[in-house]
Backbone as CSV, one residue per row, in Angstrom:
resi,resn,N_x,N_y,N_z,CA_x,CA_y,CA_z,C_x,C_y,C_z
1,MET,84.974,80.584,111.304,84.905,81.032,109.915,86.167,81.823,109.587
2,PRO,86.773,81.617,108.407,87.979,82.357,108.049,87.747,83.863,108.067
3,LYS,88.793,84.598,108.402,88.694,86.046,108.468,88.721,86.657,107.068
4,HIS,88.189,87.877,106.989,88.197,88.592,105.722,89.511,89.358,105.576
5,ILE,90.601,88.613,105.497,91.906,89.232,105.321,92.428,88.876,103.931
6,TYR,93.216,89.784,103.358,93.747,89.566,102.018,95.152,88.989,102.107
7,LEU,95.401,87.947,101.327,96.623,87.170,101.460,97.801,87.751,100.691
8,GLN,97.545,88.459,99.603,98.633,88.991,98.773,98.231,90.361,98.214
9,PRO,98.123,91.365,99.100,97.595,92.673,98.695,98.439,93.416,97.661
10,ASP,99.705,93.033,97.500,100.572,93.738,96.562,100.712,93.011,95.221
11,ALA,99.942,91.962,95.012,100.043,91.207,93.756,99.531,92.036,92.579
12,PRO,100.110,91.864,91.409,99.613,92.570,90.210,98.162,92.213,89.928
13,ASP,97.423,93.183,89.400,95.984,92.988,89.155,95.625,93.511,87.763
14,PRO,96.118,92.846,86.720,95.901,93.372,85.366,94.465,93.170,84.879
15,ILE,94.001,94.115,84.080,92.754,93.908,83.333,93.123,93.169,82.057
16,HIS,92.524,92.012,81.855,92.904,91.182,80.728,92.380,91.745,79.412
17,SER,93.146,91.527,78.372,92.757,92.010,77.053,91.538,91.253,76.542
18,ASN,90.842,91.866,75.586,89.695,91.191,74.969,90.101,89.854,74.374
19,GLU,91.312,89.795,73.817,91.782,88.554,73.198,91.903,87.444,74.239
20,VAL,92.468,87.763,75.405,92.616,86.770,76.470,91.242,86.316,76.966
21,VAL,90.342,87.277,77.171,88.998,86.956,77.665,88.278,86.033,76.696
22,LEU,88.296,86.377,75.429,87.569,85.580,74.439,88.193,84.197,74.253
23,THR,89.515,84.109,74.369,90.177,82.805,74.263,89.694,81.864,75.365
24,ILE,89.571,82.397,76.581,89.107,81.568,77.711,87.648,81.166,77.510
25,VAL,86.806,82.140,77.207,85.374,81.861,77.094,85.097,80.884,75.952
26,ARG,85.829,81.006,74.847,85.582,80.135,73.690,85.918,78.676,73.955
27,LYS,86.647,78.401,75.022,86.865,77.003,75.401,85.552,76.337,75.806
28,HIS,84.605,77.147,76.273,83.339,76.630,76.790,82.133,77.068,75.981
29,VAL,82.239,78.235,75.339,81.170,78.741,74.473,81.850,79.201,73.178
30,PRO,82.007,78.308,72.213,82.870,78.574,71.052,82.464,79.762,70.180
31,ASP,81.177,80.115,70.122,80.734,81.088,69.135,80.601,82.519,69.663
32,VAL,81.155,82.827,70.839,81.044,84.194,71.352,81.850,85.141,70.473
33,LYS,81.425,86.433,70.466,82.006,87.368,69.506,82.779,88.524,70.128
34,SER,82.282,89.090,71.257,82.946,90.296,71.748,82.752,90.490,73.250
35,VAL,83.690,91.234,73.842,83.575,91.657,75.245,82.777,92.946,75.264
36,THR,81.679,92.969,76.023,80.797,94.138,76.000,80.934,95.041,77.218
37,SER,81.478,94.532,78.339,81.681,95.390,79.514,82.582,94.695,80.524
38,ILE,83.128,95.507,81.447,83.960,95.007,82.535,83.416,95.590,83.832
39,ASP,83.301,94.740,84.860,82.729,95.188,86.136,83.653,94.780,87.278
40,GLU,84.051,95.767,88.103,84.909,95.498,89.252,84.185,95.693,90.570
41,SER,82.870,95.857,90.537,82.126,96.154,91.761,82.105,94.987,92.732
42,GLY,82.479,93.791,92.279,82.457,92.630,93.151,83.578,92.578,94.167
43,GLY,84.598,93.424,94.002,85.679,93.472,94.978,86.689,92.360,94.793
44,GLU,86.354,91.155,95.254,87.297,90.042,95.181,87.441,89.497,93.760
45,ALA,86.475,89.788,92.916,86.510,89.275,91.547,86.296,90.409,90.548
46,ARG,86.742,90.154,89.338,86.432,91.060,88.217,85.633,90.247,87.212
47,THR,84.585,90.825,86.656,83.785,90.104,85.668,83.819,90.814,84.324
48,TYR,83.866,90.005,83.290,83.817,90.489,81.913,82.534,89.952,81.292
49,THR,81.709,90.841,80.770,80.503,90.408,80.073,80.830,90.195,78.604
50,VAL,80.439,89.041,78.092,80.717,88.678,76.705,79.386,88.459,75.988
51,ASP,79.209,89.147,74.855,77.967,89.035,74.068,76.718,89.306,74.908
52,SER,76.862,90.125,75.940,75.757,90.612,76.781,75.164,89.592,77.747
53,ASP,75.367,88.286,77.504,74.691,87.306,78.356,75.597,86.223,78.935
54,ILE,76.924,86.348,78.709,77.891,85.408,79.256,78.854,86.185,80.155
55,ILE,79.175,85.601,81.319,80.080,86.238,82.263,81.362,85.408,82.394
56,LEU,82.510,86.080,82.271,83.778,85.483,82.670,84.157,86.126,83.995
57,LYS,84.242,85.327,85.044,84.582,85.826,86.375,85.972,85.340,86.736
58,VAL,86.857,86.282,87.127,88.217,85.918,87.488,88.533,86.422,88.892
59,GLN,89.348,85.670,89.598,89.811,86.087,90.923,90.840,87.200,90.771
60,ARG,90.628,88.319,91.475,91.607,89.398,91.472,92.721,89.019,92.456
61,PRO,93.959,88.872,91.978,95.035,88.332,92.827,95.245,89.096,94.135
62,GLN,95.171,90.428,94.106,95.443,91.187,95.324,94.264,91.144,96.289
63,GLN,93.134,90.593,95.849,91.953,90.465,96.693,91.743,89.028,97.186
64,LEU,92.721,88.183,96.946,92.608,86.786,97.368,92.540,86.701,98.892
65,ARG,91.568,85.939,99.405,91.413,85.774,100.846,90.896,84.368,101.138
66,PRO,91.038,83.909,102.378,90.698,82.511,102.678,89.245,82.138,102.388
67,LEU,88.318,83.064,102.642,86.905,82.705,102.524,86.426,82.644,101.078
68,THR,87.051,83.408,100.188,86.562,83.534,98.816,87.165,82.470,97.913
69,SER,86.331,81.835,97.087,86.821,80.781,96.211,85.921,80.643,94.991
70,LEU,86.506,80.801,93.803,85.742,80.582,92.582,85.400,79.100,92.417
71,GLU,86.313,78.224,92.829,86.038,76.794,92.739,84.834,76.430,93.607
72,LYS,84.791,76.991,94.805,83.663,76.746,95.708,82.365,77.271,95.098
73,GLU,82.410,78.462,94.510,81.214,79.024,93.906,80.717,78.158,92.749
74,ALA,81.637,77.718,91.896,81.244,76.875,90.763,80.602,75.582,91.254
75,PHE,81.172,75.000,92.311,80.603,73.784,92.893,79.200,74.048,93.413
76,PHE,79.028,75.138,94.161,77.730,75.493,94.732,76.685,75.654,93.629
77,LEU,77.035,76.414,92.604,76.080,76.671,91.523,75.689,75.391,90.787
78,LYS,76.621,74.481,90.626,76.294,73.211,89.969,75.317,72.399,90.813
79,GLN,75.465,72.431,92.132,74.517,71.743,93.000,73.137,72.377,92.911
80,LEU,73.093,73.700,92.833,71.809,74.393,92.781,71.105,74.199,91.441
81,SER,71.849,73.861,90.399,71.236,73.661,89.077,70.294,72.470,89.064
82,LEU,70.361,71.637,90.108,69.480,70.470,90.197,68.052,70.864,90.560
83,ASP,67.865,72.090,91.050,66.526,72.583,91.398,66.171,73.719,90.447
84,GLU,65.246,73.480,89.536,64.901,74.469,88.518,64.226,75.709,89.093
85,GLN,63.761,75.644,90.334,63.107,76.800,90.949,64.107,77.808,91.504
86,ILE,65.385,77.453,91.516,66.414,78.346,92.032,67.017,79.128,90.876
87,SER,66.848,80.443,90.893,67.336,81.295,89.813,68.708,81.865,90.167
88,VAL,69.744,81.220,89.632,71.132,81.616,89.851,71.881,81.427,88.535
89,PRO,73.108,81.952,88.427,73.863,81.719,87.193,74.095,80.228,86.939
90,LYS,74.180,79.869,85.668,74.501,78.503,85.276,75.972,78.437,84.892
91,VAL,76.716,77.526,85.522,78.142,77.390,85.229,78.327,76.698,83.886
92,LEU,79.092,77.345,83.005,79.397,76.783,81.693,80.810,76.215,81.642
93,GLY,81.642,76.658,82.586,83.004,76.150,82.646,83.773,76.761,83.800
94,TYR,84.694,75.971,84.346,85.575,76.466,85.413,86.964,75.900,85.159
95,GLY,88.003,76.692,85.458,89.352,76.167,85.297,90.409,77.229,85.493
96,ARG,91.589,76.948,84.962,92.715,77.881,85.029,93.345,78.006,83.646
97,GLU,93.713,79.220,83.312,94.437,79.518,82.083,95.725,80.212,82.504
98,GLY,96.818,79.431,82.622,98.042,79.989,83.178,97.816,80.338,84.641
99,THR,98.013,81.600,84.975,97.808,82.053,86.359,96.394,82.546,86.615
100,ILE,95.540,82.492,85.608,94.176,83.030,85.724,93.210,81.927,86.143
101,GLU,92.623,82.068,87.335,91.526,81.185,87.749,90.230,81.832,87.299
102,TYR,89.321,81.048,86.726,88.134,81.660,86.132,86.915,80.751,86.223
103,THR,85.761,81.393,86.077,84.495,80.693,85.872,83.775,81.355,84.712
104,VAL,83.241,80.561,83.821,82.368,81.053,82.755,80.950,80.659,83.134
105,MET,80.047,81.637,83.129,78.676,81.369,83.557,77.700,82.252,82.798
106,THR,76.430,81.913,82.901,75.399,82.755,82.308,75.201,84.006,83.165
107,ARG,74.688,85.046,82.558,74.427,86.294,83.269,72.976,86.325,83.745
108,VAL,72.773,86.592,85.046,71.414,86.792,85.547,70.900,88.119,84.997
109,PRO,69.733,88.133,84.370,69.230,89.385,83.789,68.846,90.404,84.850
110,GLY,68.808,91.666,84.448,68.372,92.718,85.352,69.524,93.421,86.025
111,VAL,69.224,94.069,87.154,70.209,94.845,87.896,70.097,94.539,89.382
112,ALA,71.168,94.810,90.116,71.147,94.612,91.556,70.225,95.633,92.212
113,ILE,69.539,95.226,93.270,68.629,96.126,93.974,69.337,97.387,94.436
114,VAL,70.609,97.261,94.801,71.343,98.432,95.286,71.421,99.530,94.230
115,ASN,71.258,99.171,92.975,71.324,100.142,91.885,69.944,100.580,91.405
116,THR,68.923,100.335,92.211,67.559,100.724,91.842,66.916,101.505,92.988
117,THR,65.760,102.058,92.695,64.891,102.597,93.743,63.667,101.694,93.764
118,LEU,63.710,100.721,94.636,62.662,99.704,94.660,61.882,99.815,95.956
119,ASP,60.585,100.038,95.846,59.768,100.140,97.056,58.372,99.597,96.791
120,GLY,57.508,99.732,97.789,56.116,99.322,97.634,55.946,97.838,97.419
121,ASP,54.913,97.499,96.649,54.566,96.091,96.428,55.662,95.334,95.692
122,ALA,56.348,96.021,94.754,57.404,95.349,93.996,58.543,94.925,94.921
123,ARG,58.896,95.782,95.858,59.965,95.433,96.800,59.546,94.258,97.676
124,LYS,58.338,94.319,98.187,57.846,93.243,99.047,57.807,91.924,98.289
125,ALA,57.333,91.959,97.032,57.244,90.737,96.233,58.626,90.169,95.932
126,THR,59.577,91.038,95.634,60.929,90.585,95.331,61.588,89.952,96.543
127,LEU,61.449,90.574,97.711,62.071,90.031,98.911,61.381,88.747,99.361
128,PHE,60.087,88.646,99.121,59.370,87.395,99.376,59.954,86.283,98.499
129,LYS,60.165,86.585,97.225,60.731,85.603,96.304,62.169,85.257,96.687
130,LEU,62.923,86.237,97.151,64.272,85.956,97.641,64.214,84.975,98.804
131,GLY,63.277,85.195,99.734,63.126,84.277,100.854,62.815,82.866,100.391
132,GLN,61.910,82.731,99.425,61.605,81.407,98.875,62.845,80.770,98.257
133,THR,63.611,81.578,97.542,64.822,81.076,96.888,65.833,80.594,97.917
134,LEU,66.010,81.349,98.992,66.941,80.941,100.037,66.508,79.625,100.684
135,ARG,65.204,79.457,100.864,64.727,78.204,101.451,65.051,77.022,100.538
136,HIS,64.886,77.210,99.235,65.230,76.153,98.286,66.734,75.876,98.303
137,ILE,67.535,76.945,98.388,68.987,76.783,98.432,69.393,75.975,99.659
138,HIS,68.783,76.281,100.793,69.121,75.578,102.036,68.583,74.152,102.064
139,SER,67.673,73.835,101.151,67.038,72.520,101.158,67.694,71.515,100.217
140,VAL,68.660,71.949,99.414,69.326,70.983,98.531,70.158,70.028,99.391
141,PRO,70.421,68.805,98.926,71.201,67.840,99.713,72.543,68.426,100.156
142,GLN,72.854,68.288,101.431,74.041,68.922,102.003,75.281,68.030,101.991
143,GLU,75.108,66.736,101.829,76.252,65.834,101.895,77.328,66.170,100.853
144,PRO,76.971,66.489,99.606,78.020,66.845,98.642,78.855,68.045,99.088
145,PHE,78.226,69.019,99.747,78.967,70.182,100.227,79.980,69.773,101.293
146,ARG,79.535,68.927,102.218,80.428,68.474,103.292,81.588,67.653,102.730
147,GLU,81.282,66.798,101.767,82.308,65.914,101.218,83.301,66.655,100.332
148,SER,82.921,67.813,99.802,83.779,68.537,98.861,85.043,69.082,99.515
149,GLY,84.970,69.389,100.810,86.108,69.998,101.489,86.333,71.451,101.132
150,LEU,85.391,72.061,100.419,85.543,73.439,99.962,84.918,74.465,100.902
151,PHE,84.084,73.984,101.824,83.268,74.901,102.614,83.721,74.942,104.072
152,PRO,84.248,76.081,104.514,84.589,76.224,105.930,83.330,76.520,106.733
153,GLY,83.501,76.755,108.037,82.355,77.218,108.800,82.097,76.480,110.084
154,GLU,80.838,76.563,110.517,80.415,76.108,111.835,79.412,74.973,111.688
155,THR,79.710,73.830,112.272,78.852,72.659,112.091,78.388,72.065,113.415
156,SER,78.395,72.876,114.476,77.827,72.454,115.757,77.252,73.683,116.437
157,PHE,76.347,73.464,117.379,75.761,74.595,118.098,76.832,75.387,118.843
158,ALA,77.793,74.684,119.439,78.860,75.365,120.172,79.647,76.295,119.260
159,GLU,79.929,75.844,118.049,80.674,76.680,117.102,79.844,77.871,116.648
160,VAL,78.541,77.644,116.399,77.668,78.751,115.995,77.600,79.807,117.094
161,LYS,77.425,79.357,118.327,77.345,80.297,119.456,78.652,81.059,119.617
162,ALA,79.774,80.372,119.450,81.072,81.043,119.536,81.220,82.081,118.438
163,GLY,80.677,81.771,117.247,80.710,82.741,116.157,79.892,83.981,116.463
164,PHE,78.703,83.785,117.057,77.887,84.918,117.484,78.634,85.754,118.521
165,GLN,79.226,85.080,119.491,79.926,85.798,120.553,81.068,86.636,119.982
166,GLU,81.824,86.065,119.066,82.927,86.795,118.450,82.417,88.020,117.690
167,SER,81.296,87.862,116.980,80.734,88.987,116.235,80.278,90.103,117.169
168,PHE,79.621,89.731,118.265,79.202,90.737,119.249,80.424,91.455,119.837
169,GLU,81.462,90.710,120.147,82.660,91.316,120.738,83.310,92.311,119.782
170,GLU,83.339,91.968,118.502,83.926,92.875,117.511,83.106,94.162,117.395
171,LEU,81.776,94.043,117.463,80.932,95.229,117.381,81.057,96.089,118.636
172,ILE,81.126,95.461,119.790,81.305,96.209,121.038,82.618,96.987,120.999
173,GLU,83.660,96.342,120.497,84.962,97.005,120.390,84.881,98.222,119.460
174,ARG,84.177,98.069,118.344,84.061,99.188,117.414,83.248,100.333,118.034
175,ILE,82.125,99.986,118.664,81.284,101.011,119.284,82.074,101.800,120.334
176,THR,82.902,101.082,121.088,83.714,101.725,122.122,84.814,102.588,121.517
177,ASN,85.559,102.021,120.583,86.709,102.733,120.016,86.302,103.924,119.153
178,LYS,85.179,103.806,118.461,84.714,104.887,117.585,83.772,105.849,118.317
179,ARG,83.509,105.560,119.575,82.628,106.396,120.394,81.279,106.628,119.697
180,VAL,80.725,105.533,119.235,79.443,105.575,118.535,78.338,105.956,119.518
181,GLU,77.476,106.855,119.089,76.355,107.262,119.948,75.469,106.052,120.241
182,TRP,75.139,105.883,121.517,74.375,104.709,121.945,73.254,105.174,122.874
183,ALA,72.013,105.185,122.385,70.894,105.748,123.147,69.975,104.690,123.740
184,LEU,70.331,103.424,123.622,69.462,102.352,124.109,69.551,102.201,125.632
185,PRO,68.503,101.671,126.261,68.531,101.476,127.721,69.401,100.290,128.151
186,TYR,69.974,99.570,127.203,70.885,98.467,127.484,72.261,98.840,126.944
187,THR,73.316,98.491,127.665,74.662,98.702,127.135,74.919,97.676,126.029
188,PRO,75.888,97.938,125.146,76.227,96.933,124.135,76.578,95.582,124.760
189,GLU,77.252,95.609,125.903,77.605,94.358,126.582,76.352,93.622,127.051
190,GLN,75.371,94.354,127.530,74.124,93.731,127.977,73.343,93.146,126.800
191,VAL,73.404,93.834,125.655,72.749,93.316,124.446,73.349,91.960,124.082
192,ALA,74.665,91.888,124.085,75.334,90.639,123.732,75.006,89.538,124.728
193,GLU,75.077,89.863,126.016,74.814,88.862,127.049,73.387,88.335,126.969
194,LYS,72.439,89.236,126.798,71.025,88.844,126.722,70.757,88.006,125.469
195,SER,71.363,88.398,124.372,71.147,87.687,123.106,71.739,86.286,123.147
196,LEU,72.958,86.170,123.620,73.608,84.856,123.672,72.894,83.919,124.633
197,ALA,72.362,84.478,125.718,71.621,83.654,126.670,70.327,83.126,126.054
198,ALA,69.761,83.888,125.116,68.493,83.501,124.497,68.675,82.627,123.253
199,LEU,69.906,82.487,122.777,70.148,81.713,121.553,69.735,80.261,121.775
200,PRO,68.764,79.769,121.005,68.268,78.401,121.253,69.215,77.328,120.726
201,GLN,69.207,76.203,121.384,69.993,75.052,120.940,69.478,74.599,119.576
202,SER,70.375,74.491,118.616,69.986,74.037,117.282,71.180,73.397,116.602
203,GLU,70.937,72.285,115.940,71.986,71.608,115.182,71.693,71.695,113.686
204,ASP,70.996,72.743,113.294,70.650,72.962,111.890,71.770,73.751,111.231
205,HIS,72.502,73.127,110.294,73.625,73.782,109.631,73.579,73.462,108.145
206,VAL,73.713,74.495,107.315,73.666,74.303,105.866,74.718,75.189,105.210
207,ALA,74.968,74.928,103.934,75.838,75.810,103.156,75.074,77.098,102.872
208,LEU,75.628,78.218,103.308,74.986,79.517,103.158,75.543,80.284,101.964
209,HIS,74.699,81.130,101.389,75.189,82.065,100.386,76.201,83.000,101.013
210,SER,75.914,83.514,102.191,76.749,84.416,102.991,76.294,85.866,102.922
211,ASN,75.941,86.365,101.746,75.549,87.768,101.634,74.472,87.974,100.571
212,PRO,73.266,87.403,100.775,72.181,87.585,99.792,71.454,88.909,100.012
213,GLY,72.208,89.996,99.935,71.660,91.319,100.191,71.450,92.121,98.921
214,PRO,71.345,93.446,99.043,71.006,94.311,97.902,72.008,94.289,96.755
215,THR,73.282,93.971,97.035,74.269,93.961,95.955,74.228,92.687,95.128
216,HIS,73.611,91.628,95.662,73.618,90.332,94.978,72.230,89.845,94.588
217,THR,71.197,90.582,94.977,69.826,90.241,94.602,69.442,91.060,93.380
218,PHE,69.090,90.384,92.281,68.823,91.064,91.014,67.314,91.134,90.728
219,VAL,66.936,92.228,90.080,65.535,92.456,89.723,65.435,92.934,88.279
220,ASP,64.261,92.759,87.706,63.975,93.267,86.365,63.941,94.792,86.393
221,LYS,64.583,95.436,85.442,64.648,96.904,85.415,63.270,97.537,85.330
222,SER,62.375,96.916,84.600,61.060,97.514,84.355,60.061,97.222,85.466
223,THR,60.012,95.982,85.901,58.983,95.583,86.876,59.465,95.622,88.323
224,GLY,60.787,95.558,88.515,61.322,95.494,89.862,61.196,94.123,90.502
225,LEU,60.762,93.131,89.740,60.560,91.795,90.303,61.844,90.958,90.252
226,PHE,61.947,90.035,91.168,63.128,89.201,91.361,63.500,88.442,90.097
227,THR,64.801,88.484,89.732,65.278,87.694,88.602,66.332,86.667,89.005
228,GLY,67.004,86.881,90.145,67.983,85.888,90.549,68.947,86.381,91.611
229,LEU,69.811,85.471,92.042,70.790,85.737,93.095,72.166,85.354,92.565
230,ILE,73.159,86.213,92.807,74.501,85.956,92.288,75.525,85.908,93.427
231,ASP,76.743,85.515,93.083,77.941,85.606,93.925,77.903,84.700,95.158
232,PHE,78.282,83.447,94.948,78.322,82.454,96.027,79.758,82.168,96.487
233,GLY,80.686,83.041,96.155,82.095,82.788,96.427,82.503,82.830,97.882
234,ASP,81.664,83.433,98.752,81.987,83.505,100.179,81.176,82.499,101.000
235,ALA,80.640,81.500,100.359,79.773,80.528,101.039,80.502,79.815,102.175
236,TYR,79.738,79.463,103.207,80.284,78.735,104.345,79.143,78.027,105.071
237,PHE,79.472,77.118,105.983,78.476,76.407,106.769,78.127,77.164,108.036
238,SER,76.848,77.269,108.325,76.388,77.753,109.622,74.877,77.607,109.680
239,HIS,74.270,78.226,110.694,72.822,78.143,110.848,72.136,78.892,109.714
240,PRO,71.075,78.330,109.115,70.431,78.966,107.951,69.884,80.364,108.219
241,ALA,69.537,80.692,109.457,69.001,82.028,109.741,70.005,83.124,109.414
242,LEU,71.289,82.776,109.384,72.318,83.780,109.091,72.278,84.260,107.648
243,ASP,71.553,83.568,106.785,71.396,84.039,105.406,70.257,85.045,105.268
244,LEU,69.580,85.371,106.351,68.429,86.277,106.272,68.711,87.634,106.909
245,TRP,69.986,87.950,107.145,70.292,89.114,107.974,70.744,90.335,107.187
246,ARG,70.827,90.283,105.883,71.420,91.372,105.120,70.442,92.488,104.761
247,TRP,69.287,92.507,105.413,68.288,93.539,105.138,68.003,94.290,106.437
248,ASN,68.275,95.593,106.448,68.234,96.353,107.694,66.839,96.758,108.138
249,LEU,65.947,97.037,107.190,64.635,97.545,107.567,63.713,96.408,108.005
250,PRO,62.981,96.603,109.107,62.097,95.537,109.619,61.109,95.003,108.588
251,ASP,60.518,95.868,107.769,59.569,95.402,106.751,60.247,94.499,105.730
252,ASP,61.487,94.839,105.374,62.241,94.003,104.435,62.492,92.627,105.033
253,ARG,62.885,92.599,106.296,63.181,91.339,106.960,61.941,90.445,107.032
254,GLN,60.822,91.054,107.332,59.582,90.284,107.432,59.194,89.706,106.080
255,ALA,59.444,90.460,105.007,59.119,89.971,103.666,59.988,88.770,103.308
256,VAL,61.291,88.854,103.627,62.184,87.729,103.351,61.776,86.511,104.181
257,LEU,61.486,86.727,105.454,61.078,85.616,106.325,59.762,85.004,105.847
258,ALA,58.822,85.856,105.402,57.542,85.337,104.905,57.758,84.429,103.705
259,GLY,58.648,84.826,102.810,58.949,83.973,101.661,59.638,82.689,102.076
260,TYR,60.526,82.798,103.038,61.292,81.639,103.499,60.377,80.576,104.110
261,THR,59.325,81.028,104.770,58.426,80.095,105.471,57.144,79.801,104.698
262,ALA,57.013,80.325,103.469,55.755,80.212,102.728,55.406,78.772,102.380
263,GLU,56.382,77.983,101.976,56.118,76.624,101.530,56.244,75.599,102.649
264,LYS,56.985,75.954,103.694,57.181,75.041,104.816,57.540,75.847,106.055
265,ALA,56.887,75.559,107.157,57.142,76.297,108.399,58.533,75.979,108.937
266,VAL,59.050,76.885,109.765,60.298,76.638,110.477,59.969,76.379,111.945
267,ASP,60.905,75.788,112.666,60.639,75.484,114.069,60.977,76.678,114.965
268,ASP,60.664,76.538,116.237,60.896,77.629,117.183,62.380,77.952,117.320
269,ALA,63.228,76.941,117.200,64.670,77.186,117.303,65.160,78.066,116.167
270,PHE,64.597,77.865,114.971,64.976,78.724,113.851,64.556,80.160,114.132
271,LEU,63.302,80.353,114.561,62.806,81.704,114.809,63.586,82.385,115.931
272,GLY,63.947,81.621,116.952,64.736,82.186,118.033,66.119,82.602,117.564
273,THR,66.721,81.790,116.720,68.027,82.140,116.155,67.903,83.338,115.236
274,TRP,66.840,83.374,114.447,66.590,84.508,113.544,66.510,85.814,114.335
275,GLU,65.861,85.791,115.484,65.760,87.009,116.291,67.133,87.484,116.752
276,VAL,67.993,86.560,117.148,69.343,86.942,117.562,70.141,87.466,116.367
277,VAL,69.943,86.857,115.208,70.594,87.342,113.986,70.163,88.775,113.683
278,MET,68.861,89.062,113.856,68.371,90.413,113.597,68.936,91.415,114.600
279,ILE,69.105,90.990,115.841,69.735,91.848,116.850,71.164,92.172,116.436
280,LEU,71.886,91.158,115.988,73.261,91.357,115.532,73.292,92.312,114.343
281,SER,72.349,92.155,113.427,72.279,93.027,112.261,71.987,94.470,112.661
282,ASP,71.042,94.660,113.594,70.736,96.007,114.079,71.954,96.636,114.738
283,MET,72.635,95.863,115.546,73.807,96.371,116.255,74.913,96.752,115.269
284,MET,75.033,95.990,114.183,76.028,96.304,113.168,75.697,97.622,112.469
285,ALA,74.408,97.834,112.176,74.000,99.085,111.537,74.331,100.285,112.415
286,ILE,74.134,100.125,113.713,74.452,101.202,114.653,75.963,101.384,114.754
287,ALA,76.693,100.285,114.868,78.142,100.351,115.044,78.831,101.019,113.868
288,TYR,78.301,100.771,112.669,78.904,101.355,111.475,78.176,102.613,111.020
289,GLN,77.232,103.078,111.856,76.529,104.346,111.648,75.983,104.475,110.221
290,THR,75.243,103.463,109.815,74.650,103.468,108.481,73.413,104.361,108.451
291,GLU,72.859,104.510,107.258,71.653,105.323,107.106,70.457,104.717,107.837
292,PHE,70.574,103.453,108.260,69.469,102.780,108.939,69.619,102.801,110.462
293,SER,70.559,103.578,110.972,70.872,103.519,112.405,69.663,103.789,113.299
294,LEU,68.866,104.798,112.975,67.721,105.137,113.823,66.688,104.013,113.822
295,GLU,66.353,103.507,112.637,65.398,102.408,112.547,65.943,101.163,113.236
296,SER,67.248,100.936,113.092,67.864,99.758,113.691,67.842,99.841,115.213
297,ALA,68.051,101.033,115.761,68.026,101.197,117.213,66.635,100.889,117.760
298,ALA,65.612,101.386,117.079,64.239,101.125,117.518,63.909,99.641,117.407
299,ASP,64.345,99.020,116.314,64.082,97.598,116.117,64.836,96.765,117.149
300,LEU,66.073,97.149,117.440,66.874,96.432,118.423,66.211,96.480,119.803
301,LYS,65.725,97.639,120.179,65.050,97.782,121.473,63.823,96.870,121.543
302,SER,63.044,96.835,120.457,61.841,96.006,120.411,62.182,94.519,120.511
303,LEU,63.216,94.105,119.773,63.619,92.690,119.792,64.102,92.269,121.171
304,LEU,64.874,93.124,121.805,65.408,92.799,123.134,64.279,92.656,124.153
305,GLU,63.255,93.484,124.040,62.160,93.440,124.992,61.325,92.182,124.838
306,HIS,61.447,91.518,123.693,60.658,90.305,123.456,61.470,89.024,123.581
307,LEU,62.745,89.146,123.918,63.543,87.929,124.068,63.065,87.116,125.280
């Protein structure tokens, strides 16, 4: 998988004028009237909201990197539009205006979970629905993605295992160099060795969202219920279980998995891979000393004992 490195960090990064934004959007939605907000929280992209319900998304030049692609995202979203049960933005137009690469799309209503206090039944219901949505996303025909040439990634078990190994090695290096507190009865090296040995053989590979976590999962402000999933620009091929790892708390993970398996069961190889993914996620929380470190350490110990 391509690294998260930036190709031109010193490139100019102008905020476009309302006139430029509206000129681009009107190519695809002629009757729009005004720019209502600008959002830079996406990092690699900047979005302009037009008339409250239309998004102009542009690539930020200094944030350009191999994995991120607006063209890839537009392609992905168009494929997902074939399934009405998948709640994602609808692409209204994609192209270039001079040096500006852009996508015009509908705005998913609501707010990102990261900007809410969501708990209890509403949280469980939303994550269940997210799991169902991910299963539908992974179930769309994959041949168009392969033929497009837009999606990097891992398309064999050997490549997936090598990707896991590389991720474990990077975390071990960070834990060592940052002298992260490590209270588990297994060393980080033993965690990696045990996990990789338990990784089941699987040739299941699909186009992944990449990061369907709290920043990209949207909910209704009032009810807290799921409204949609955004930002497919970092999509890549790998094992589908890797799309279920962006939730640190065990209850959250179980809710997503329950939704994912609600309409159709998964095989033992999927569940075995999911367990290794959760171990990797726990180890990452510890390595980066997040607010979930204590819960992640306990969960990691439990997962290792059941491998």
